[in-house]
Structures are given as C-alpha cells and as structure tokens.
C-alpha positions in Angstrom: 13.9 62.4 -37.3 12.2 59.1 -36.5 8.5 59.4 -37.1 7.6 55.7 -37.9 6.3 56.6 -41.3 3.4 54.8 -42.9 5.2 54.7 -46.2 8.0 52.4 -44.9 5.4 50.1 -43.4 3.6 50.0 -46.8 6.9 49.3 -48.5 7.5 46.5 -46.1 4.0 45.1 -46.8 4.6 45.2 -50.6 8.1 43.9 -50.5 8.6 41.8 -47.3 12.3 41.2 -47.8 12.9 44.9 -48.0 10.9 45.5 -44.9 12.9 42.9 -43.0 16.2 44.4 -44.2 15.1 47.9 -43.3 14.0 46.6 -39.8 17.4 45.0 -39.2 19.3 48.0 -40.4 17.3 50.6 -38.6 16.4 48.8 -35.3 19.0 50.7 -33.3 19.0 54.1 -35.1 15.4 54.6 -36.1 13.3 52.2 -33.9 9.9 53.6 -34.8 10.5 53.5 -38.5 12.1 50.0 -38.2 9.1 48.8 -36.3 6.7 50.1 -39.0 8.7 48.4 -41.8 9.0 45.2 -39.8 5.3 45.1 -39.0 4.5 45.7 -42.7 6.7 42.7 -43.7 5.2 40.5 -41.0 1.6 41.3 -42.0 2.5 40.6 -45.6 4.0 37.2 -44.8 1.1 36.2 -42.5 -1.4 37.3 -45.1 0.4 35.3 -47.8 0.4 32.2 -45.7 -3.3 32.5 -44.8 -4.3 33.1 -48.4 -2.2 30.1 -49.6 -3.9 27.9 -47.1 -7.3 29.2 -48.1 -6.6 28.6 -51.8 -5.4 25.1 -51.0 -8.5 24.3 -49.1 -10.8 25.7 -51.7 -9.0 23.8 -54.5 -9.4 20.5 -52.5 -13.1 21.2 -52.0 -13.4 21.8 -55.7 -11.6 18.6 -56.6 -13.7 16.6 -54.0 -16.9 18.0 -55.5 -15.9 17.0 -59.0 -15.1 13.4 -58.0 -18.6 13.0 -56.5 -20.1 12.8 -59.9 -18.2 9.7 -61.0 
C-alpha cells in the first residue's frame, strides 16, 4: 500500500541522504511515498542553505559593526 506517509517525509527532512536514497529506490514501486521522502530531503537541503547564508550575512554584519569602533 502506497499512502505517501508523513513519517517518511519527516525522515527525509531529518536525514536528507536517507530521503534521497528512499526516493531513488521507491520512485517506481511506491511513487507517493518516494515523493514524500524526496520532498522532505529537498526541503531540508534548501533550509540548510538558506540558514547558512543567513548565518554568514549576520556574522559579516557583526564583524563590520565591530570594526567601526577602531
């Protein structure tokens, strides 16, 4: 039964590599579940990139504000 479970999507979000592997393994036999796992992995990777960019920008702003006092 292929119900596209939330649990597999959540697993894909927590462990993106597992989500990608599950997507590739299940894309033909369980397309709904594979899609959920793949979307979870994709959301996790995109969120990681966005948060990394935000952390970099915030750290550069902090460094720039410290150098203004010298």
